C-alpha positions in Angstrom: 39.7 178.6 207.1 38.6 179.6 203.7 35.0 179.3 204.7 35.6 181.5 207.8 37.2 184.1 205.6 34.3 184.0 203.2 31.9 184.7 206.1 34.0 187.5 207.4 34.4 189.1 204.0 30.5 189.0 203.6 29.9 190.6 207.1 32.7 193.2 207.4 31.4 195.6 204.7 28.1 195.7 206.4 29.5 197.2 209.7 31.6 200.5 210.3 33.2 199.4 213.5 35.0 196.2 214.6 33.1 194.3 217.3 35.3 193.3 220.3 32.6 191.5 222.4 30.7 188.4 221.1 27.3 187.2 222.6 25.9 183.7 222.2 22.3 183.9 223.3 20.6 180.6 224.1 16.9 179.5 224.3 14.6 182.3 225.3 17.6 184.7 225.9 17.8 186.3 222.5 15.9 189.3 223.8 19.3 190.8 224.7 20.1 191.4 221.0 16.9 193.5 220.8 18.7 196.1 223.1 21.5 196.6 220.6 21.5 200.2 219.2 21.7 200.9 215.4 21.7 197.1 214.7 22.9 195.5 211.5 20.8 192.4 211.3 22.0 189.5 209.0 20.0 186.2 208.9 22.2 183.2 209.2 21.0 181.7 205.8 22.6 184.7 204.1 26.1 184.3 205.5 28.5 181.9 203.8 29.2 178.8 205.8 26.4 179.4 208.4 23.7 176.9 208.8 20.0 177.5 209.9 18.8 177.3 213.6 15.7 175.1 213.9 14.9 175.4 217.6 12.1 177.4 219.0 13.3 180.5 220.7 16.3 180.9 218.4 15.6 183.7 215.8 18.7 182.6 213.7 20.4 186.0 213.0 23.5 187.9 213.7 23.0 191.3 215.2 25.8 193.8 215.2 25.8 197.3 216.8 26.3 199.2 220.1 25.4 197.9 223.6 26.4 199.9 226.6 28.7 201.9 224.4 30.5 198.7 223.2 30.6 197.4 219.7 29.1 193.8 219.9 28.2 191.1 217.7 25.4 188.7 219.0 24.1 185.3 217.8 20.4 185.6 218.3 20.2 181.8 218.5 22.8 179.1 218.2 23.3 175.7 216.5 23.2 172.4 218.3 24.7 169.1 217.4 21.3 167.4 218.1 19.8 169.4 215.1 21.9 167.2 212.8 24.6 169.7 212.2 28.2 168.6 212.5 30.4 170.2 215.1 32.2 172.2 212.6 28.9 173.9 211.8 28.0 174.3 215.5 31.2 176.2 216.3 31.7 178.0 212.9 30.2 181.3 214.2 32.6 181.4 217.1 35.5 181.3 214.7 33.9 184.0 212.5 33.4 186.2 215.5 37.0 185.9 216.5 38.1 187.0 213.0 35.7 189.9 213.1 37.7 191.1 216.1 36.0 189.6 219.1 38.3 189.2 222.2 35.7 188.5 224.9 32.5 186.3 224.6 29.6 186.1 226.9 28.0 182.6 226.3 24.6 181.9 227.6 22.2 179.0 227.8 19.1 177.7 229.4 20.0 174.8 231.7 18.4 172.2 234.0 19.3 172.7 237.7 20.9 169.7 239.3 22.1 171.4 242.5 19.1 171.2 244.8 19.8 174.5 246.4 19.0 176.3 243.1 15.5 177.4 242.0 13.9 177.9 238.7 14.7 181.3 237.3 18.2 181.5 239.1 21.1 182.7 237.1 24.4 180.7 237.4 27.8 181.7 236.5 29.6 178.9 234.9 32.8 178.2 236.8 33.7 175.1 234.9 32.3 172.5 232.6 32.3 168.7 232.2 32.1 167.5 228.6 30.0 164.3 228.4 29.2 164.6 224.8 32.1 162.3 223.7 32.7 164.9 221.0 35.4 167.6 220.7 35.3 170.2 218.0 39.1 170.3 217.7 39.4 166.7 216.5 41.1 166.6 213.1 44.0 168.6 211.6 44.9 171.7 213.6 45.0 175.1 211.9 47.9 176.9 213.7 46.5 180.3 212.6 43.5 179.6 214.9 45.2 178.1 217.9 47.6 175.5 219.4 47.1 171.8 218.9 46.6 171.3 222.6 44.8 174.3 224.2 44.9 174.7 228.0 41.4 174.4 229.6 42.4 175.0 233.1 40.6 178.4 233.0 38.0 177.8 230.5 35.9 180.4 232.1 37.7 183.6 233.0 38.1 184.2 236.7 38.4 187.9 236.0 35.2 188.0 234.2 33.4 185.9 236.8 34.5 188.3 239.5 33.2 191.3 237.4 29.9 189.5 237.0 29.6 188.8 240.8 30.4 192.6 241.5 27.6 193.6 239.0 25.2 191.2 240.5 25.9 192.4 244.1 25.4 196.0 242.9 22.1 195.1 241.2 20.9 192.8 244.1 20.8 189.8 241.9 21.1 186.4 243.5 23.8 184.9 241.3 24.8 181.2 241.7 28.1 179.7 240.6 28.6 176.2 239.5 29.7 173.5 237.1 27.8 173.0 233.8 27.7 169.5 232.2 27.1 169.3 228.5 25.2 166.4 227.0 24.2 165.7 223.4 20.3 165.8 223.8 17.8 166.2 222.5 16.0 164.0 225.0 16.1 165.3 228.6 18.0 163.2 231.1 16.4 160.4 233.2 16.3 160.9 237.0 19.1 158.2 237.2 21.2 160.2 234.9 20.8 163.3 237.0 21.8 161.4 240.1 24.9 160.3 238.3 25.7 163.8 237.1 25.2 165.1 240.6 27.7 162.6 241.9 30.1 163.8 239.1 30.0 167.3 240.6 27.6 168.9 238.1 25.3 171.8 239.2 23.4 172.3 235.9 23.0 170.4 232.7 22.4 171.4 229.1 22.9 170.5 225.4 25.1 173.4 224.2 28.0 175.7 225.1 30.8 173.2 225.7 32.0 173.0 222.1 31.6 176.8 221.6 33.8 177.4 224.7 36.4 174.9 223.7 36.7 176.7 220.3 36.8 180.2 221.8 39.6 179.1 224.2 41.4 177.4 221.4 41.5 181.0 219.8 42.4 182.7 223.1 39.1 184.4 223.5 38.2 185.1 227.1 34.7 183.5 228.1 32.0 184.4 230.5 29.4 181.8 230.8 26.0 182.3 232.3 23.1 179.7 232.6 19.5 180.5 233.2 18.2 177.7 235.4 15.1 177.2 233.4 13.8 174.1 235.2 14.9 171.7 237.9 16.3 168.5 236.3 14.5 165.2 236.1 13.5 163.5 239.4 14.0 166.6 241.7 10.5 168.0 241.4 8.6 164.9 240.2 7.1 166.7 237.2 7.5 166.4 233.4 9.9 168.5 231.5 9.2 170.6 228.4 10.7 173.2 226.2 7.7 175.4 226.8 8.6 175.5 230.5 12.2 176.6 229.5 10.8 179.4 227.5 8.4 180.5 230.1 11.0 180.7 232.8 13.5 182.7 230.6 10.7 185.1 229.9 10.1 185.6 233.6 13.7 186.3 234.4 14.7 188.3 231.3 14.9 191.6 233.2 17.6 190.3 235.6 19.4 188.6 232.7 19.3 191.8 230.7 20.5 194.0 233.6 23.3 191.5 234.5 24.8 191.2 231.1 24.5 194.8 230.2 26.1 195.7 233.4 29.0 193.4 232.7 29.4 194.8 229.1 29.3 198.3 230.5 32.4 197.5 232.6 34.4 195.7 230.1 
C-alpha cells in the first residue's frame, strides 16, 4: 500500500484534474495515447514502484489528459509476467490508477484467434476469460482498503460496457466479435495441440496479458471493458509461423477502427 501511495503522490501534483477512466494499451495499440489532448507524459522509470516495459511496441509511459472530453490516464505499454516481473509489479499500475480516481478501465491486448470464424484484424469484445497461468495476483495477505478477500468474478467484464461498445460499433459499421479470452504465461506461442485443447475448453482468443490486470481491477470494484485485436490466427490454423512482427503489422493495419471504437465508447461514458 505504501508503494502505491508513493506513486500516487508523485503523479498527482503533475495533473490538474482527477482521471476517471483508465486505459491499458497492449502491443501496437499505444497509438490511442497519442490522441490525448494536453498530455502529461511520465516515463515509467520515473514513477516510484513502476518497473520498465521491455517489449517492442510498448513505449513505457503514463499519459494523462483529455480524450473525448473525459479525463483519462493511459498506460502506453504494459508489464508482463514473462518479462521476469513478479505479479505485484505487473498489476501495480492498475492499483495506482484506482487511487488516482479511475472508476472504469478499458483494457486492450493483441491476441491470437482460436475461433476459426475470426479473421486477422478483427476486434473482439472480451465477454469472459479463462486463467491458465496458474497464478493469481491476489495471493498473499489481503489489504481490505483495496478490496475483499474473495472478490466476485461472475461479471469480470461489464455487461453494460459491452453493450455500449456493441452500440458504438454498430453506429460505426465495425464488425465486432465477442468471445472468451484465455490467458497463458508465454512468452512462447502455443503449439497447435495446445490451441486444439484451448478451443475445446471454450476459448476464442489467446494471449499473455490482461487476466491479472482484470482480476485486480475487479478486486477494487473498477468496471472493465476488455478489447482484443486479433492480430494473427493461432498456431495450426493457417499453417504458417507466428511472429511478433506480424502482431505489430496487424495492429497497425486496424488502428483506425480501434481508435474510432474506443474513442466512441469513451465519448459516451
